[in-house]
N, C-alpha and C positions, 0 to 999 in steps of 0.2 A: 174688670169694671162691673159694677152692679147694674141691675135692670132698671133702676130708677133713672129718669132723665127726660129731657124735653128739648126740642130744637125748633127754631124758626130759621131754617137755612137761608131762605130768601133774604132775610134782613141781617144775617150774620150773627145770630145769637144761639148759644147752645148751653144747656145746663146739664151737668153730669153729677150723679151721686158718687161720693167717695167712701161711703160706709153702707153696710147692709140695711140699716134702718133709715137711711137718707138724712141723717142729722147734719152731715157735712157735705157741702156741694161745691162744685167748681163752675163758675160762669165764664164762658169764653165768648169774646166779642170781636168780630171782624167786619163790622158794618160800616155805615156811612162815615162816622168820625175817623175810623182807621183809614178808610179809602180816601178821605179828604186830607190825609197827612198829619193828623193830630200827633203832637209830641208827647202828650200825656192824656190818658182817659181815666175818668172817675166813674165808679158804679154808685148810683143813687138808689137807695133801697128803703123799703118800709115793710113791716110785717102786718098780717091780719087783713082786714077788709080793704080791698083795693081803692075804695072811695074815701077811706079815713085811715091813712097810714099810721102805724105805731112804730116806735123805735126807729125813727128816720135817721139814716146815716149816709155819709159819703165815704167811699173807700177808694184809695189810689189803686189802680190796676197795674199789673206787671206786664210789660211788653214781652211778647213771645214771637217766634217766627211766623205764627199763624195770625197774630193780632194781639189782643189784650186778655188777661186772665185774672180772676180773683177767686179765692177760696173763702167760703163763709160757713158759719154754723147756723142752721135753721132754728132760730129762736122761737118760731111759731110754725104752724103747718102750712102757711101760705106767705109767699114773698112777692111783692110787687117791686119792679125796678125799671130803671132807664139809665142812660149814659150821658155824660157831658165831657167836654175837653177843657183844657186849661184856658182857652180863649172865651169860654162861656157859651159855646155852641152845644146844643142838645140833640140827642137821638132818643126820642120818646115814643117811637112806634106811631108816628102821626097823631100824637096826643092820647094814645090809648095805653101807653106803657106796656110792659110785659108782666105776666103773672105766672108764678110757678107754685104748684101745690105738691107737697110731699105726701104721696099716697102710699 
């Protein structure tokens, strides 16, 4: 594993770099929605300024024994993201979302 990464263990969010330059990342989620029994979790993302998201996408996450996982290409140096389940419940870090910078 490469040295790039970031974690918010308290809320069940972890970002890991999959490449030396950090261009590919894995986001692991074991937070509120997983603990509430969600049958599907989606990763809601945007790149660039956290106040004005660009390239906004929703990605279906893969269930793992630890929670939910999605691999992404960092299309920009900064990613803002949150999670939702198939019932429309959100985990957005109490309205603050999460931001990851590829440094």
